[in-house]
mmCIF file of the C-alpha atoms, coordinates in Angstrom:
data_MODEL
# 
_entry.id   MODEL 
# 
loop_
_atom_site.group_PDB 
_atom_site.id 
_atom_site.type_symbol 
_atom_site.label_atom_id 
_atom_site.label_alt_id 
_atom_site.label_comp_id 
_atom_site.label_asym_id 
_atom_site.label_entity_id 
_atom_site.label_seq_id 
_atom_site.pdbx_PDB_ins_code 
_atom_site.Cartn_x 
_atom_site.Cartn_y 
_atom_site.Cartn_z 
_atom_site.occupancy 
_atom_site.B_iso_or_equiv 
_atom_site.pdbx_formal_charge 
_atom_site.auth_seq_id 
_atom_site.auth_comp_id 
_atom_site.auth_asym_id 
_atom_site.auth_atom_id 
_atom_site.pdbx_PDB_model_num 
ATOM 1   C CA . UNK A 1 1   ? 42.050 14.356  -37.522 1.00 0.00 ? 1   UNK A CA 1 
ATOM 2   C CA . UNK A 1 2   ? 42.973 11.428  -39.064 1.00 0.00 ? 2   UNK A CA 1 
ATOM 3   C CA . UNK A 1 3   ? 45.794 9.602   -37.881 1.00 0.00 ? 3   UNK A CA 1 
ATOM 4   C CA . UNK A 1 4   ? 47.138 8.133   -41.317 1.00 0.00 ? 4   UNK A CA 1 
ATOM 5   C CA . UNK A 1 5   ? 46.604 9.627   -44.855 1.00 0.00 ? 5   UNK A CA 1 
ATOM 6   C CA . UNK A 1 6   ? 46.377 6.731   -47.064 1.00 0.00 ? 6   UNK A CA 1 
ATOM 7   C CA . UNK A 1 7   ? 45.132 6.437   -50.858 1.00 0.00 ? 7   UNK A CA 1 
ATOM 8   C CA . UNK A 1 8   ? 43.423 9.561   -52.508 1.00 0.00 ? 8   UNK A CA 1 
ATOM 9   C CA . UNK A 1 9   ? 39.554 8.791   -52.827 1.00 0.00 ? 9   UNK A CA 1 
ATOM 10  C CA . UNK A 1 10  ? 40.118 8.187   -57.077 1.00 0.00 ? 10  UNK A CA 1 
ATOM 11  C CA . UNK A 1 11  ? 42.712 5.426   -56.339 1.00 0.00 ? 11  UNK A CA 1 
ATOM 12  C CA . UNK A 1 12  ? 40.242 3.518   -53.933 1.00 0.00 ? 12  UNK A CA 1 
ATOM 13  C CA . UNK A 1 13  ? 37.442 3.496   -56.652 1.00 0.00 ? 13  UNK A CA 1 
ATOM 14  C CA . UNK A 1 14  ? 40.658 1.894   -58.826 1.00 0.00 ? 14  UNK A CA 1 
ATOM 15  C CA . UNK A 1 15  ? 41.096 -0.449  -56.433 1.00 0.00 ? 15  UNK A CA 1 
ATOM 16  C CA . UNK A 1 16  ? 37.686 -1.631  -56.267 1.00 0.00 ? 16  UNK A CA 1 
ATOM 17  C CA . UNK A 1 17  ? 37.225 -1.930  -60.035 1.00 0.00 ? 17  UNK A CA 1 
ATOM 18  C CA . UNK A 1 18  ? 39.878 -4.324  -59.570 1.00 0.00 ? 18  UNK A CA 1 
ATOM 19  C CA . UNK A 1 19  ? 37.697 -6.741  -58.081 1.00 0.00 ? 19  UNK A CA 1 
ATOM 20  C CA . UNK A 1 20  ? 34.587 -6.481  -60.387 1.00 0.00 ? 20  UNK A CA 1 
ATOM 21  C CA . UNK A 1 21  ? 34.595 -9.064  -62.847 1.00 0.00 ? 21  UNK A CA 1 
ATOM 22  C CA . UNK A 1 22  ? 34.164 -8.406  -66.547 1.00 0.00 ? 22  UNK A CA 1 
ATOM 23  C CA . UNK A 1 23  ? 30.591 -9.046  -67.588 1.00 0.00 ? 23  UNK A CA 1 
ATOM 24  C CA . UNK A 1 24  ? 29.212 -7.435  -64.495 1.00 0.00 ? 24  UNK A CA 1 
ATOM 25  C CA . UNK A 1 25  ? 26.141 -5.536  -64.044 1.00 0.00 ? 25  UNK A CA 1 
ATOM 26  C CA . UNK A 1 26  ? 26.984 -3.063  -60.845 1.00 0.00 ? 26  UNK A CA 1 
ATOM 27  C CA . UNK A 1 27  ? 25.418 -0.094  -59.399 1.00 0.00 ? 27  UNK A CA 1 
ATOM 28  C CA . UNK A 1 28  ? 27.318 2.692   -57.787 1.00 0.00 ? 28  UNK A CA 1 
ATOM 29  C CA . UNK A 1 29  ? 26.239 4.474   -54.793 1.00 0.00 ? 29  UNK A CA 1 
ATOM 30  C CA . UNK A 1 30  ? 26.610 8.082   -53.653 1.00 0.00 ? 30  UNK A CA 1 
ATOM 31  C CA . UNK A 1 31  ? 30.952 9.181   -53.016 1.00 0.00 ? 31  UNK A CA 1 
ATOM 32  C CA . UNK A 1 32  ? 33.781 7.007   -53.787 1.00 0.00 ? 32  UNK A CA 1 
ATOM 33  C CA . UNK A 1 33  ? 31.696 4.620   -55.907 1.00 0.00 ? 33  UNK A CA 1 
ATOM 34  C CA . UNK A 1 34  ? 30.386 7.076   -58.319 1.00 0.00 ? 34  UNK A CA 1 
ATOM 35  C CA . UNK A 1 35  ? 34.284 7.557   -59.321 1.00 0.00 ? 35  UNK A CA 1 
ATOM 36  C CA . UNK A 1 36  ? 34.456 3.668   -60.389 1.00 0.00 ? 36  UNK A CA 1 
ATOM 37  C CA . UNK A 1 37  ? 33.029 4.813   -63.475 1.00 0.00 ? 37  UNK A CA 1 
ATOM 38  C CA . UNK A 1 38  ? 36.196 6.712   -64.312 1.00 0.00 ? 38  UNK A CA 1 
ATOM 39  C CA . UNK A 1 39  ? 38.075 3.227   -64.492 1.00 0.00 ? 39  UNK A CA 1 
ATOM 40  C CA . UNK A 1 40  ? 35.779 0.865   -66.706 1.00 0.00 ? 40  UNK A CA 1 
ATOM 41  C CA . UNK A 1 41  ? 37.136 2.147   -69.857 1.00 0.00 ? 41  UNK A CA 1 
ATOM 42  C CA . UNK A 1 42  ? 38.392 -1.129  -72.094 1.00 0.00 ? 42  UNK A CA 1 
ATOM 43  C CA . UNK A 1 43  ? 36.359 -3.228  -69.567 1.00 0.00 ? 43  UNK A CA 1 
ATOM 44  C CA . UNK A 1 44  ? 33.230 -5.214  -69.824 1.00 0.00 ? 44  UNK A CA 1 
ATOM 45  C CA . UNK A 1 45  ? 31.274 -3.760  -66.920 1.00 0.00 ? 45  UNK A CA 1 
ATOM 46  C CA . UNK A 1 46  ? 27.715 -2.296  -67.437 1.00 0.00 ? 46  UNK A CA 1 
ATOM 47  C CA . UNK A 1 47  ? 26.803 0.367   -64.746 1.00 0.00 ? 47  UNK A CA 1 
ATOM 48  C CA . UNK A 1 48  ? 23.231 0.080   -64.090 1.00 0.00 ? 48  UNK A CA 1 
ATOM 49  C CA . UNK A 1 49  ? 21.523 3.460   -62.053 1.00 0.00 ? 49  UNK A CA 1 
ATOM 50  C CA . UNK A 1 50  ? 18.422 3.216   -60.206 1.00 0.00 ? 50  UNK A CA 1 
ATOM 51  C CA . UNK A 1 51  ? 17.215 6.737   -61.911 1.00 0.00 ? 51  UNK A CA 1 
ATOM 52  C CA . UNK A 1 52  ? 16.977 4.584   -65.108 1.00 0.00 ? 52  UNK A CA 1 
ATOM 53  C CA . UNK A 1 53  ? 20.132 4.432   -67.549 1.00 0.00 ? 53  UNK A CA 1 
ATOM 54  C CA . UNK A 1 54  ? 21.925 1.136   -68.263 1.00 0.00 ? 54  UNK A CA 1 
ATOM 55  C CA . UNK A 1 55  ? 25.655 1.410   -69.506 1.00 0.00 ? 55  UNK A CA 1 
ATOM 56  C CA . UNK A 1 56  ? 26.221 4.662   -67.661 1.00 0.00 ? 56  UNK A CA 1 
ATOM 57  C CA . UNK A 1 57  ? 30.006 6.078   -68.557 1.00 0.00 ? 57  UNK A CA 1 
ATOM 58  C CA . UNK A 1 58  ? 32.437 8.225   -67.128 1.00 0.00 ? 58  UNK A CA 1 
ATOM 59  C CA . UNK A 1 59  ? 32.248 11.784  -65.571 1.00 0.00 ? 59  UNK A CA 1 
ATOM 60  C CA . UNK A 1 60  ? 31.660 14.413  -68.376 1.00 0.00 ? 60  UNK A CA 1 
ATOM 61  C CA . UNK A 1 61  ? 33.386 17.344  -68.479 1.00 0.00 ? 61  UNK A CA 1 
ATOM 62  C CA . UNK A 1 62  ? 32.613 20.877  -70.300 1.00 0.00 ? 62  UNK A CA 1 
ATOM 63  C CA . UNK A 1 63  ? 31.260 20.898  -73.593 1.00 0.00 ? 63  UNK A CA 1 
ATOM 64  C CA . UNK A 1 64  ? 30.083 16.771  -72.799 1.00 0.00 ? 64  UNK A CA 1 
ATOM 65  C CA . UNK A 1 65  ? 27.944 17.899  -69.821 1.00 0.00 ? 65  UNK A CA 1 
ATOM 66  C CA . UNK A 1 66  ? 24.606 16.956  -70.278 1.00 0.00 ? 66  UNK A CA 1 
ATOM 67  C CA . UNK A 1 67  ? 22.553 17.968  -67.135 1.00 0.00 ? 67  UNK A CA 1 
ATOM 68  C CA . UNK A 1 68  ? 19.818 15.354  -67.830 1.00 0.00 ? 68  UNK A CA 1 
ATOM 69  C CA . UNK A 1 69  ? 22.525 12.700  -67.596 1.00 0.00 ? 69  UNK A CA 1 
ATOM 70  C CA . UNK A 1 70  ? 23.784 12.581  -63.847 1.00 0.00 ? 70  UNK A CA 1 
ATOM 71  C CA . UNK A 1 71  ? 25.087 9.681   -61.363 1.00 0.00 ? 71  UNK A CA 1 
ATOM 72  C CA . UNK A 1 72  ? 23.997 9.023   -57.729 1.00 0.00 ? 72  UNK A CA 1 
ATOM 73  C CA . UNK A 1 73  ? 25.989 12.138  -56.720 1.00 0.00 ? 73  UNK A CA 1 
ATOM 74  C CA . UNK A 1 74  ? 24.476 13.993  -59.065 1.00 0.00 ? 74  UNK A CA 1 
ATOM 75  C CA . UNK A 1 75  ? 27.465 14.230  -61.310 1.00 0.00 ? 75  UNK A CA 1 
ATOM 76  C CA . UNK A 1 76  ? 27.187 14.869  -65.119 1.00 0.00 ? 76  UNK A CA 1 
ATOM 77  C CA . UNK A 1 77  ? 28.142 11.611  -67.109 1.00 0.00 ? 77  UNK A CA 1 
ATOM 78  C CA . UNK A 1 78  ? 28.876 10.231  -70.233 1.00 0.00 ? 78  UNK A CA 1 
ATOM 79  C CA . UNK A 1 79  ? 26.625 7.949   -72.184 1.00 0.00 ? 79  UNK A CA 1 
ATOM 80  C CA . UNK A 1 80  ? 28.421 4.685   -73.880 1.00 0.00 ? 80  UNK A CA 1 
ATOM 81  C CA . UNK A 1 81  ? 27.564 2.854   -77.323 1.00 0.00 ? 81  UNK A CA 1 
ATOM 82  C CA . UNK A 1 82  ? 24.568 0.936   -76.106 1.00 0.00 ? 82  UNK A CA 1 
ATOM 83  C CA . UNK A 1 83  ? 23.065 2.998   -73.364 1.00 0.00 ? 83  UNK A CA 1 
ATOM 84  C CA . UNK A 1 84  ? 19.820 2.397   -72.736 1.00 0.00 ? 84  UNK A CA 1 
ATOM 85  C CA . UNK A 1 85  ? 17.115 4.161   -70.717 1.00 0.00 ? 85  UNK A CA 1 
ATOM 86  C CA . UNK A 1 86  ? 13.873 2.880   -68.604 1.00 0.00 ? 86  UNK A CA 1 
ATOM 87  C CA . UNK A 1 87  ? 11.469 4.079   -66.035 1.00 0.00 ? 87  UNK A CA 1 
ATOM 88  C CA . UNK A 1 88  ? 12.244 3.808   -62.221 1.00 0.00 ? 88  UNK A CA 1 
ATOM 89  C CA . UNK A 1 89  ? 9.926  0.752   -61.958 1.00 0.00 ? 89  UNK A CA 1 
ATOM 90  C CA . UNK A 1 90  ? 12.140 -1.471  -64.660 1.00 0.00 ? 90  UNK A CA 1 
ATOM 91  C CA . UNK A 1 91  ? 14.999 0.194   -62.546 1.00 0.00 ? 91  UNK A CA 1 
ATOM 92  C CA . UNK A 1 92  ? 13.794 -1.518  -59.384 1.00 0.00 ? 92  UNK A CA 1 
ATOM 93  C CA . UNK A 1 93  ? 12.740 -4.561  -60.935 1.00 0.00 ? 93  UNK A CA 1 
ATOM 94  C CA . UNK A 1 94  ? 16.073 -5.448  -61.720 1.00 0.00 ? 94  UNK A CA 1 
ATOM 95  C CA . UNK A 1 95  ? 17.389 -4.338  -58.648 1.00 0.00 ? 95  UNK A CA 1 
ATOM 96  C CA . UNK A 1 96  ? 15.244 -6.192  -56.260 1.00 0.00 ? 96  UNK A CA 1 
ATOM 97  C CA . UNK A 1 97  ? 14.953 -9.038  -58.930 1.00 0.00 ? 97  UNK A CA 1 
ATOM 98  C CA . UNK A 1 98  ? 18.660 -9.601  -58.358 1.00 0.00 ? 98  UNK A CA 1 
ATOM 99  C CA . UNK A 1 99  ? 19.911 -8.854  -61.239 1.00 0.00 ? 99  UNK A CA 1 
ATOM 100 C CA . UNK A 1 100 ? 22.872 -6.587  -60.236 1.00 0.00 ? 100 UNK A CA 1 
ATOM 101 C CA . UNK A 1 101 ? 26.068 -8.468  -59.735 1.00 0.00 ? 101 UNK A CA 1 
ATOM 102 C CA . UNK A 1 102 ? 27.785 -6.036  -57.834 1.00 0.00 ? 102 UNK A CA 1 
ATOM 103 C CA . UNK A 1 103 ? 26.834 -2.847  -55.689 1.00 0.00 ? 103 UNK A CA 1 
ATOM 104 C CA . UNK A 1 104 ? 29.382 -0.516  -54.250 1.00 0.00 ? 104 UNK A CA 1 
ATOM 105 C CA . UNK A 1 105 ? 28.310 1.960   -51.589 1.00 0.00 ? 105 UNK A CA 1 
ATOM 106 C CA . UNK A 1 106 ? 29.690 4.061   -48.941 1.00 0.00 ? 106 UNK A CA 1 
ATOM 107 C CA . UNK A 1 107 ? 29.146 3.983   -45.275 1.00 0.00 ? 107 UNK A CA 1 
ATOM 108 C CA . UNK A 1 108 ? 29.178 5.824   -42.133 1.00 0.00 ? 108 UNK A CA 1 
ATOM 109 C CA . UNK A 1 109 ? 30.050 2.716   -40.217 1.00 0.00 ? 109 UNK A CA 1 
ATOM 110 C CA . UNK A 1 110 ? 30.412 -1.280  -41.160 1.00 0.00 ? 110 UNK A CA 1 
ATOM 111 C CA . UNK A 1 111 ? 30.247 -3.964  -38.498 1.00 0.00 ? 111 UNK A CA 1 
ATOM 112 C CA . UNK A 1 112 ? 32.454 -6.753  -37.993 1.00 0.00 ? 112 UNK A CA 1 
ATOM 113 C CA . UNK A 1 113 ? 29.496 -9.445  -39.196 1.00 0.00 ? 113 UNK A CA 1 
ATOM 114 C CA . UNK A 1 114 ? 28.898 -6.931  -42.507 1.00 0.00 ? 114 UNK A CA 1 
ATOM 115 C CA . UNK A 1 115 ? 26.206 -4.583  -40.985 1.00 0.00 ? 115 UNK A CA 1 
ATOM 116 C CA . UNK A 1 116 ? 26.390 -1.245  -42.675 1.00 0.00 ? 116 UNK A CA 1 
ATOM 117 C CA . UNK A 1 117 ? 24.870 2.243   -41.890 1.00 0.00 ? 117 UNK A CA 1 
ATOM 118 C CA . UNK A 1 118 ? 24.671 4.762   -45.002 1.00 0.00 ? 118 UNK A CA 1 
ATOM 119 C CA . UNK A 1 119 ? 21.489 6.534   -44.805 1.00 0.00 ? 119 UNK A CA 1 
ATOM 120 C CA . UNK A 1 120 ? 21.192 8.251   -41.567 1.00 0.00 ? 120 UNK A CA 1 
ATOM 121 C CA . UNK A 1 121 ? 24.071 9.904   -39.167 1.00 0.00 ? 121 UNK A CA 1 
ATOM 122 C CA . UNK A 1 122 ? 22.257 10.669  -35.864 1.00 0.00 ? 122 UNK A CA 1 
ATOM 123 C CA . UNK A 1 123 ? 25.307 13.083  -35.057 1.00 0.00 ? 123 UNK A CA 1 
ATOM 124 C CA . UNK A 1 124 ? 23.915 15.497  -37.306 1.00 0.00 ? 124 UNK A CA 1 
ATOM 125 C CA . UNK A 1 125 ? 21.152 15.966  -34.866 1.00 0.00 ? 125 UNK A CA 1 
ATOM 126 C CA . UNK A 1 126 ? 18.445 15.715  -37.686 1.00 0.00 ? 126 UNK A CA 1 
ATOM 127 C CA . UNK A 1 127 ? 16.508 12.909  -35.976 1.00 0.00 ? 127 UNK A CA 1 
ATOM 128 C CA . UNK A 1 128 ? 15.304 10.030  -38.413 1.00 0.00 ? 128 UNK A CA 1 
ATOM 129 C CA . UNK A 1 129 ? 15.885 12.672  -41.353 1.00 0.00 ? 129 UNK A CA 1 
ATOM 130 C CA . UNK A 1 130 ? 18.154 10.649  -43.826 1.00 0.00 ? 130 UNK A CA 1 
ATOM 131 C CA . UNK A 1 131 ? 19.100 9.798   -47.286 1.00 0.00 ? 131 UNK A CA 1 
ATOM 132 C CA . UNK A 1 132 ? 17.422 6.916   -47.834 1.00 0.00 ? 132 UNK A CA 1 
ATOM 133 C CA . UNK A 1 133 ? 17.109 6.680   -51.952 1.00 0.00 ? 133 UNK A CA 1 
ATOM 134 C CA . UNK A 1 134 ? 17.695 2.776   -53.252 1.00 0.00 ? 134 UNK A CA 1 
ATOM 135 C CA . UNK A 1 135 ? 20.300 1.784   -50.707 1.00 0.00 ? 135 UNK A CA 1 
ATOM 136 C CA . UNK A 1 136 ? 18.283 -0.836  -48.664 1.00 0.00 ? 136 UNK A CA 1 
ATOM 137 C CA . UNK A 1 137 ? 16.881 -2.061  -51.854 1.00 0.00 ? 137 UNK A CA 1 
ATOM 138 C CA . UNK A 1 138 ? 20.445 -2.621  -53.428 1.00 0.00 ? 138 UNK A CA 1 
ATOM 139 C CA . UNK A 1 139 ? 21.497 -3.876  -50.486 1.00 0.00 ? 139 UNK A CA 1 
ATOM 140 C CA . UNK A 1 140 ? 19.217 -6.577  -50.189 1.00 0.00 ? 140 UNK A CA 1 
ATOM 141 C CA . UNK A 1 141 ? 19.261 -7.631  -54.065 1.00 0.00 ? 141 UNK A CA 1 
ATOM 142 C CA . UNK A 1 142 ? 23.176 -7.264  -54.856 1.00 0.00 ? 142 UNK A CA 1 
ATOM 143 C CA . UNK A 1 143 ? 24.618 -10.445 -55.143 1.00 0.00 ? 143 UNK A CA 1 
ATOM 144 C CA . UNK A 1 144 ? 27.795 -9.003  -53.968 1.00 0.00 ? 144 UNK A CA 1 
ATOM 145 C CA . UNK A 1 145 ? 28.110 -5.716  -51.791 1.00 0.00 ? 145 UNK A CA 1 
ATOM 146 C CA . UNK A 1 146 ? 31.487 -3.792  -51.579 1.00 0.00 ? 146 UNK A CA 1 
ATOM 147 C CA . UNK A 1 147 ? 31.929 -0.757  -49.180 1.00 0.00 ? 147 UNK A CA 1 
ATOM 148 C CA . UNK A 1 148 ? 34.501 1.667   -50.632 1.00 0.00 ? 148 UNK A CA 1 
ATOM 149 C CA . UNK A 1 149 ? 35.155 4.748   -48.003 1.00 0.00 ? 149 UNK A CA 1 
ATOM 150 C CA . UNK A 1 150 ? 37.806 6.444   -45.931 1.00 0.00 ? 150 UNK A CA 1 
ATOM 151 C CA . UNK A 1 151 ? 38.858 4.104   -43.112 1.00 0.00 ? 151 UNK A CA 1 
ATOM 152 C CA . UNK A 1 152 ? 37.834 6.800   -40.526 1.00 0.00 ? 152 UNK A CA 1 
ATOM 153 C CA . UNK A 1 153 ? 36.141 10.001  -40.489 1.00 0.00 ? 153 UNK A CA 1 
ATOM 154 C CA . UNK A 1 154 ? 38.095 13.363  -40.914 1.00 0.00 ? 154 UNK A CA 1 
ATOM 155 C CA . UNK A 1 155 ? 38.149 13.752  -37.171 1.00 0.00 ? 155 UNK A CA 1 
ATOM 156 C CA . UNK A 1 156 ? 39.605 10.205  -36.865 1.00 0.00 ? 156 UNK A CA 1 
ATOM 157 C CA . UNK A 1 157 ? 36.648 8.418   -35.617 1.00 0.00 ? 157 UNK A CA 1 
ATOM 158 C CA . UNK A 1 158 ? 36.546 4.912   -36.309 1.00 0.00 ? 158 UNK A CA 1 
ATOM 159 C CA . UNK A 1 159 ? 34.252 3.815   -39.074 1.00 0.00 ? 159 UNK A CA 1 
ATOM 160 C CA . UNK A 1 160 ? 34.697 0.005   -39.148 1.00 0.00 ? 160 UNK A CA 1 
ATOM 161 C CA . UNK A 1 161 ? 33.017 -1.035  -35.706 1.00 0.00 ? 161 UNK A CA 1 
ATOM 162 C CA . UNK A 1 162 ? 32.377 -4.160  -33.724 1.00 0.00 ? 162 UNK A CA 1 
ATOM 163 C CA . UNK A 1 163 ? 28.623 -3.451  -33.837 1.00 0.00 ? 163 UNK A CA 1 
ATOM 164 C CA . UNK A 1 164 ? 26.845 -0.539  -35.171 1.00 0.00 ? 164 UNK A CA 1 
ATOM 165 C CA . UNK A 1 165 ? 25.780 2.679   -33.199 1.00 0.00 ? 165 UNK A CA 1 
ATOM 166 C CA . UNK A 1 166 ? 23.721 4.230   -36.275 1.00 0.00 ? 166 UNK A CA 1 
ATOM 167 C CA . UNK A 1 167 ? 20.973 2.837   -38.053 1.00 0.00 ? 167 UNK A CA 1 
ATOM 168 C CA . UNK A 1 168 ? 21.531 -0.167  -40.148 1.00 0.00 ? 168 UNK A CA 1 
ATOM 169 C CA . UNK A 1 169 ? 20.995 0.010   -43.968 1.00 0.00 ? 169 UNK A CA 1 
ATOM 170 C CA . UNK A 1 170 ? 21.584 -3.561  -44.394 1.00 0.00 ? 170 UNK A CA 1 
ATOM 171 C CA . UNK A 1 171 ? 22.602 -6.557  -42.280 1.00 0.00 ? 171 UNK A CA 1 
ATOM 172 C CA . UNK A 1 172 ? 25.138 -9.153  -42.868 1.00 0.00 ? 172 UNK A CA 1 
ATOM 173 C CA . UNK A 1 173 ? 25.130 -8.269  -46.475 1.00 0.00 ? 173 UNK A CA 1 
ATOM 174 C CA . UNK A 1 174 ? 28.837 -6.580  -46.696 1.00 0.00 ? 174 UNK A CA 1 
ATOM 175 C CA . UNK A 1 175 ? 31.361 -8.818  -48.482 1.00 0.00 ? 175 UNK A CA 1 
ATOM 176 C CA . UNK A 1 176 ? 34.558 -7.016  -48.629 1.00 0.00 ? 176 UNK A CA 1 
ATOM 177 C CA . UNK A 1 177 ? 35.431 -3.329  -47.533 1.00 0.00 ? 177 UNK A CA 1 
ATOM 178 C CA . UNK A 1 178 ? 37.829 -0.780  -49.293 1.00 0.00 ? 178 UNK A CA 1 
ATOM 179 C CA . UNK A 1 179 ? 39.180 1.635   -47.740 1.00 0.00 ? 179 UNK A CA 1 
ATOM 180 C CA . UNK A 1 180 ? 42.452 4.440   -47.916 1.00 0.00 ? 180 UNK A CA 1 
ATOM 181 C CA . UNK A 1 181 ? 44.059 2.068   -45.711 1.00 0.00 ? 181 UNK A CA 1 
ATOM 182 C CA . UNK A 1 182 ? 43.368 -1.499  -46.227 1.00 0.00 ? 182 UNK A CA 1 
ATOM 183 C CA . UNK A 1 183 ? 41.408 -4.216  -48.152 1.00 0.00 ? 183 UNK A CA 1 
ATOM 184 C CA . UNK A 1 184 ? 39.037 -6.056  -45.719 1.00 0.00 ? 184 UNK A CA 1 
ATOM 185 C CA . UNK A 1 185 ? 36.909 -9.412  -46.625 1.00 0.00 ? 185 UNK A CA 1 
ATOM 186 C CA . UNK A 1 186 ? 33.900 -10.037 -44.388 1.00 0.00 ? 186 UNK A CA 1 
ATOM 187 C CA . UNK A 1 187 ? 33.872 -13.457 -43.310 1.00 0.00 ? 187 UNK A CA 1 
ATOM 188 C CA . UNK A 1 188 ? 31.963 -15.764 -40.945 1.00 0.00 ? 188 UNK A CA 1 
ATOM 189 C CA . UNK A 1 189 ? 35.033 -15.876 -38.665 1.00 0.00 ? 189 UNK A CA 1 
ATOM 190 C CA . UNK A 1 190 ? 35.384 -12.057 -38.655 1.00 0.00 ? 190 UNK A CA 1 
ATOM 191 C CA . UNK A 1 191 ? 37.386 -9.508  -40.544 1.00 0.00 ? 191 UNK A CA 1 
ATOM 192 C CA . UNK A 1 192 ? 40.163 -10.446 -42.585 1.00 0.00 ? 192 UNK A CA 1 
ATOM 193 C CA . UNK A 1 193 ? 42.870 -7.805  -43.482 1.00 0.00 ? 193 UNK A CA 1 
ATOM 194 C CA . UNK A 1 194 ? 43.944 -8.882  -46.681 1.00 0.00 ? 194 UNK A CA 1 
ATOM 195 C CA . UNK A 1 195 ? 45.979 -5.773  -48.309 1.00 0.00 ? 195 UNK A CA 1 
ATOM 196 C CA . UNK A 1 196 ? 47.201 -2.642  -46.483 1.00 0.00 ? 196 UNK A CA 1 
ATOM 197 C CA . UNK A 1 197 ? 48.488 0.871   -47.655 1.00 0.00 ? 197 UNK A CA 1 
ATOM 198 C CA . UNK A 1 198 ? 52.531 0.216   -47.466 1.00 0.00 ? 198 UNK A CA 1 
ATOM 199 C CA . UNK A 1 199 ? 52.883 3.874   -45.519 1.00 0.00 ? 199 UNK A CA 1 
ATOM 200 C CA . UNK A 1 200 ? 51.330 1.967   -42.525 1.00 0.00 ? 200 UNK A CA 1 
ATOM 201 C CA . UNK A 1 201 ? 51.601 -1.504  -40.854 1.00 0.00 ? 201 UNK A CA 1 
ATOM 202 C CA . UNK A 1 202 ? 48.763 -3.973  -40.376 1.00 0.00 ? 202 UNK A CA 1 
ATOM 203 C CA . UNK A 1 203 ? 49.448 -3.349  -36.769 1.00 0.00 ? 203 UNK A CA 1 
ATOM 204 C CA . UNK A 1 204 ? 48.697 0.514   -37.132 1.00 0.00 ? 204 UNK A CA 1 
ATOM 205 C CA . UNK A 1 205 ? 45.785 -0.034  -38.949 1.00 0.00 ? 205 UNK A CA 1 
ATOM 206 C CA . UNK A 1 206 ? 44.085 -2.312  -36.441 1.00 0.00 ? 206 UNK A CA 1 
ATOM 207 C CA . UNK A 1 207 ? 44.710 0.828   -34.303 1.00 0.00 ? 207 UNK A CA 1 
ATOM 208 C CA . UNK A 1 208 ? 42.339 2.829   -36.276 1.00 0.00 ? 208 UNK A CA 1 
ATOM 209 C CA . UNK A 1 209 ? 39.721 -0.148  -36.487 1.00 0.00 ? 209 UNK A CA 1 
ATOM 210 C CA . UNK A 1 210 ? 37.032 -0.558  -34.107 1.00 0.00 ? 210 UNK A CA 1 
ATOM 211 C CA . UNK A 1 211 ? 36.814 -4.218  -34.301 1.00 0.00 ? 211 UNK A CA 1 
ATOM 212 C CA . UNK A 1 212 ? 39.480 -6.916  -34.358 1.00 0.00 ? 212 UNK A CA 1 
ATOM 213 C CA . UNK A 1 213 ? 41.181 -7.921  -37.470 1.00 0.00 ? 213 UNK A CA 1 
ATOM 214 C CA . UNK A 1 214 ? 42.264 -11.319 -38.679 1.00 0.00 ? 214 UNK A CA 1 
ATOM 215 C CA . UNK A 1 215 ? 45.664 -11.006 -40.689 1.00 0.00 ? 215 UNK A CA 1 
ATOM 216 C CA . UNK A 1 216 ? 45.698 -13.224 -43.513 1.00 0.00 ? 216 UNK A CA 1 
ATOM 217 C CA . UNK A 1 217 ? 48.131 -15.491 -44.004 1.00 0.00 ? 217 UNK A CA 1 
ATOM 218 C CA . UNK A 1 218 ? 48.471 -14.268 -47.713 1.00 0.00 ? 218 UNK A CA 1 
ATOM 219 C CA . UNK A 1 219 ? 48.729 -10.484 -46.301 1.00 0.00 ? 219 UNK A CA 1 
ATOM 220 C CA . UNK A 1 220 ? 50.097 -8.019  -48.289 1.00 0.00 ? 220 UNK A CA 1 
ATOM 221 C CA . UNK A 1 221 ? 50.375 -4.133  -49.684 1.00 0.00 ? 221 UNK A CA 1 
ATOM 222 C CA . UNK A 1 222 ? 47.683 -3.184  -51.488 1.00 0.00 ? 222 UNK A CA 1 
ATOM 223 C CA . UNK A 1 223 ? 47.704 -4.041  -55.319 1.00 0.00 ? 223 UNK A CA 1 
ATOM 224 C CA . UNK A 1 224 ? 46.534 -1.623  -57.617 1.00 0.00 ? 224 UNK A CA 1 
# 
């Protein structure tokens, strides 16, 4: 089981949103990243979906639900003023053409040099069957790739590792990792711990991290 309980998933999403600049075009992956859509009200952030929606809104509830409008996690979402629709060819032209400023994805593992694995968990015993979607295109095309995930699995296994043991989705692409315990910058020198959950110490975060952390000179509690 997990050794430490940190931020709830909604608050991880809120913390990620703080690092997305106004004016950005952003694609959100499955899981925690889709919750970021709930924190963009009042911000000049345009959400792009590979299924063909630009300027997607927050999660929809009750009478606002339209089952034709869903995010990457297949959750119903709202339209925003100026929402536009297009086919999947145009969508991937945006992604592959480098027109997405920030992509936020979940991950099974992230390595010390910024590799990440998100499409196939071999522990499931399903061979090469995985969830590919547009993740590899997004990883390759995004100017900035953020990972939002739990720091460990529910069984307490380390997800931030020295080297991937799962099949890679992208290589040397991750710029920043946001977890329930920490905010970590990926640098050429290694993983720099910049912020930590106030309920644990930086050394305790190192104990549940499978790669060496460099403590930033500006190390501080997570800022929301």
